[in-house]
N, C-alpha and C positions, 0 to 999 in steps of 0.2 A: 344601068348606070345613068346618072344625071350630071349635067355640067352647070357650073356657076356662071355668073355674068362675065367674069374675067377669063373663062375658058378652062378652068381647072375641073378635072374629073373627080366626081365623088362616087365612092362605092356604096351602093345601097345594101344594107344588111337586113335580111328578113328577120323580124322578131318572132319568137315563138308565139303561137296562138295563145290568146289569153284564156281560152276555154280549155280546162283540164280534161283529160280523157274521162269518160263516164265511169263512175265507180261501179263495182259489182252490184251494189244495192240499186243504183239507178238503172243499170242495164237489165237487171232482173225484173224491176218494177215496170219498165217500159215494154219488156218482152213478155212472152207467155209465162204464167206462173203455175198453171194447173199441172204441168208436168212434174214439178217438185212435190206437190201434194200427192200425186198419183204414184210416184216412185216410192216415196216413204210408205204410202198406204199398201203398195204391193208387197214390200218387205214385211210389214207387220201382218199382212194377210197370210203370208207363208208361215209366219210364227204362230198366228192364231189358229189357222186351219190345219196345218200339218204338225206343228210342234205340240199343240194342246188338243185341238179337236180330234185329230186322227188318233192320237194316243188314247184319249178318253173313249173314243168309238171302239177301239180294239179291246180295251179293258172291259167295256160294257158287254162285249160279245165273248168275253173269257178267252181271248186270244193272246193277251199280254197280262202279266201280273201288275197289280197296282203298287206304285211306289209313291208314297206321300198320302196326303188327305184328298179324297175324291171331291168333297165339297169345295175345298180350297182351289184345286185344279179347275173345277168347273167355274168358279168365280173368276179366276184369272182369264180363262178362255173367253168368258162372256165379255169381260172388260176390253180385252185386246180386239175382239171381233167388232164390238159395238163402237168403240171410240177410236181405236188406232187403225182399224181397217175401214169400216164403213164411214166413220166420222171424217177421216182425212179426204176421202173421195167426195163427200158431200161439200165440205168446205172448199175444196179445190174447184169443184164444178161451179159453185155459186160465185166464187171469186172471179173466175174467168168468164163464165157464160151467163151469170145472173142477170146482167143488164139486157142481153138479148132475149133471155127467157121471159123477163118481165116487161120488156119494152120501156126501159127507163135507164137513165145515166147514173149508175151506182157509184162510179169513180172510186173503187176500192183502192186502186193504185198500190202504194207501198205497204198498206196496213196488213194484208195477208202474209207478206214475207216476214214481217216482224212477229205476227201471230203464230206462224208455223212452228218455230222451235219452242215457243212458250207453250203452245197447245200440246205438242208431243211430250214436253217435260211434265205437264200436268197429267197427261194420260199415263205416263210411266209411273208417276208418283201414286196414282190411284191403285196400281198393281200392288203397291206396298202398304195400302191402307191409309195413305196420307190425305187428310181432309182438305188441305190446301190444294192438292191436285184436283179434287172434285170441283173446288171453287174456280180454278183456272179454266177447266173444261166447260163448266157452266157459263162462265163469263164470256168465253169465246163464242159459243152459240148465241148468247144474248146480244153481243155486239153486232153480229150479223143481222139478227132479227130487228134490232133497234134501227140499224142503218137502213134496212129495206123499208121499214115503216116510215122513217123520216123522208126518204126519197119518194116513195109511192103515194104518200098523202098528198104530195103536190101534183100527182097525176102520173099514170103509166098506161101503156097500151094494153096490158093484160092484167087487169086487177084481180081476176080470179086466181091466176097463177101466183100473184103477190100474196093474196090471203093464204093460199095453201103453203107457200114457202115460209111465211111468218109463223103459221100454225105449227108446221113441222119443226122449225128451229126452236120454237118456244117449248115444245114437248121435250126436245133434246136438251134444252137448257136445264130442265128439271131432272132429267134422267140420271145424272151422276149421283144424285142423292137417293136413288131407288135401289132396292136389293135386286140386282139383275139376275142373280141365280134363281130367283123366284120366277117361274114360267109366266105368271100373270103380268108381272112388271116388265119382263122381257118382251112380251107380246104387245104391251102398251107402247113401248119404245119402238119396236119393229114396225107395227102397223100405224100407230099414230104419229110417230116421229119420222122414221126413214120412209115408211110407206107413203106418207103424205108428200114428201119431197120427191119420191119416185114418180108419183102421179103427175106432179108438175113438170119434172124434167123430161120424162119419157114422152109426154105429150108433144113437146117441141120436136123431138126426133120422129115421132109418128107422122107429124104434119110435114116435116121437111124432107124426110128420106123414104117414107113408106107409103105415101099417098093417102094418108088418113086426114082427119080434120082436127083443128084446134079445139080444146075444151073451152067452150064459151056458150053464151046465150042461156036460155032457160034450162037446157039440159045440164049445163055447167053449174048453174045455181042449185038445181035439184041434187046433183052429185055432191056439192059442197054441204048442203043441209043433211043429206043422208050420211055422209062421212062423219060429220061432227056428231050426229046422234049415235053412230056406231062407236066412235071413240069414247063418248060419254058412257055408253052402256058397258064398254070394256073397263073403264076406270071405276065406275060406281056399281057395276053389276057383281054377280057372284058366280061361283062354279056351277050353281044349280040353274043358271040362265045361259048355259053354253049355246043352246039352240037358237035363242033370240039374238045373241051376239053374232052367231054364224049367219043367220038369215040377213041381218043388217049389213054385214060385210059382203055377202054375195050380191045383195041389192046394189051396193056401191059399185062393185066390179061390173055388174050388168049395165048400169047407167053409164059408167065410164067407157066401156067398150062400145055402147050405142052412140055416145056423144062424139067419140073419136072416129066413128065410121069403121068399126071393126071389119065389116064385110068387104071393105076396100083394101085394108092393109093386111088382112089375114093371108092373102095370096102371096105376100112377100116371104112367107114361111119357107117356100121352096125356091125362092129366087136369089137370095143372098144371105150370108151368114148373120148379118145384123138383123134382118127381118126374122130369121129363124130364132134368134136369141130373144127378141122382144115378144114374139108370139108365144113361144114356149114359156117365157117368164110369166106372162099373164095367165096362161093355162095352169101353171103350177100354183099361182096365187089363188085361182078359183078352186083347184083341187085341195089346197091347204084348208080352206074354210068348209069345203064340201065334206071332208072326212070328219071334221068337227061336228057336222050336222048329222051325218048318217053312220059314222064309224062306231063300232062296238067298243073299241079301245081308244076312243077319242080323248085328247087332252090338249091343254094349251101348249105343253112342251112339244108335242108332235107338230102342231100347227106352226109354232115359232120356227122350228127347224126346217120345215118344208118351205115356209116363206123366206127364210134366210138363205137357204141353199138353192131353191128353185126359182125364186122371184128376184130377191135383192141381189144376190151374188151374180146371177145370170145377167141381169141388166147392168151391173157394175162392170163385169167383164166386157160386155158389148160396148157400152157407152165410152168407157175409158180407152178401149182399143180404137174406137172410131175417132175420138178426139186427138189422141196421140198420133194416129196415122195422118190426120189432117195437118197437124203441126209439123210433121216431118216430111210432108209432101208426098205421101203414099196413099194408095187407095185402101190397102189393108195393112195392118201392123204386122201380121203374119201371112205367109203364103195362103191364098184363098182356100185351097183344098185342106191344108193343115188346120186352118181356123174352123172350117166346117167340121172336121173330125173331132177337134177338141170340144167344140160346143155340143156335139152329139154325145161324146163320151161323158161330158159333165152331167147330162141328164140322168145318168146312173146314180149320182149322188143323192138328189132329192128322192128318186125312186127307191133307193135302198133305205134311206133314212125313214121314209114313210111306210114302205112295204114290210119292213121287219116288224113293225108294231101291229100292222093290220092283218097280215097273212102268214106270219111266221115262216118266212123264207129261210132255208138252211143257213147256218152261221158262216159257212164258207163264202157266201156272197158278200159278207162284210169285207173280205179281202179284195173283192172286185171293186167295191165302193172305195176302199182305201187307195188302191192302185189308180183308179180313175181320178180321184181328187188330187193325188200327188202329181200325176202327169200333167193335168190341166193347169194347176196352180203354178207349177215350176215353169212350164213353157210360157204362160202368160206373164208371170212376174219377171222372168228373164227378158222377155221382149220389151216390157215397159222400162226396165232399168237400162237396157241397152240403148233404147231410144233416148232416155234421159241423158245418158253418158255422151251420146252423139251431140245432143243439143248443147250440153255444157261445153264440149270441145269447140263447137262452132261459135258459141258466145266468147270463148277465150280468144279464138282467132280474130274475131271482129274487134275485140278490145285491143289487141296488139295493133291492128290496122288503124284504129282510131288514135292510138298513142303515136304512131309514126306520122300520121297525117297532121296531128296537132303540132308536131315539132318541125314540120316542113317549112 
């Protein structure tokens, strides 16, 4: 209370704060955004892996009757996995951690949150053969590539990672217009698009968590040159040049492992679940190209599926769990022993997908592969979605607190 000059008492009334409570859009933009991409990606991963992939796998092994067109089911499976599963994880990771990975201030801010529903709409439209859906997905990857180019031209701490990221996003920008049920096109997207981005992203974790080295220097330049040559061979080569393509890819992996000091971080294989996932992922990547080089029944389709299940999916499971665990203040997203078990069980998926073609393992083993993929995907997707629900509830509580404070 205040008094006037003649002694009268004035009652001071506090006016409401002029600042309105932060909108949902503002809170989400200022807070973490990767969890939203990952949660949607996990849901589509369940649809693509279990809804379509598992069914096609059992049909392929004569354990279930075919309902519908096999080529059409294969097309939808490829689109869901490539764009609505892998694609959402790539865009989410670049949105959240791209600046740190490249050593540049990307300032994506609110753009990814506007892009997310638009991108998902485009991906779903592609399932129904809509050309405008392919244009939306292509434009999404293109926007990220252009933004990174614009920022990194002005300078960044890790130019090699910037080049790899732009290269991978550029290939993904073209991918919606390719026939992805064709194994050659799918391999171009998997190795040249997502593979390139995995090289850039996993290098950050190898350096920070596993005691390896950053991809840089002359070894990094050699890796980049060999990788570009390998991708060009894949794009412009032919089925008769399988061995040359395989040799180029194996050389790329060898240089990458050498440049990141594989002899240092391979020991993490037995130390923690994340190390186990990264080491096993790169071993599967090597195996995928090795079978193309020496396997009697080698094919691009076999290599694509080993890369997708053994390398890409394993790293996505590990990196997404590590990121979400960090955001929720936990060391592990799942109990440590359970996470160990799930990652070990997941190794049966690329093993079964490759061994069936190479060694003719009895068809009953396909049920083991099916059970393994179901258990791992359901546990992992559930943990991702539960963490996202917890974070959304926390944001809601904070919003109510801001509203009360602003009216005080």
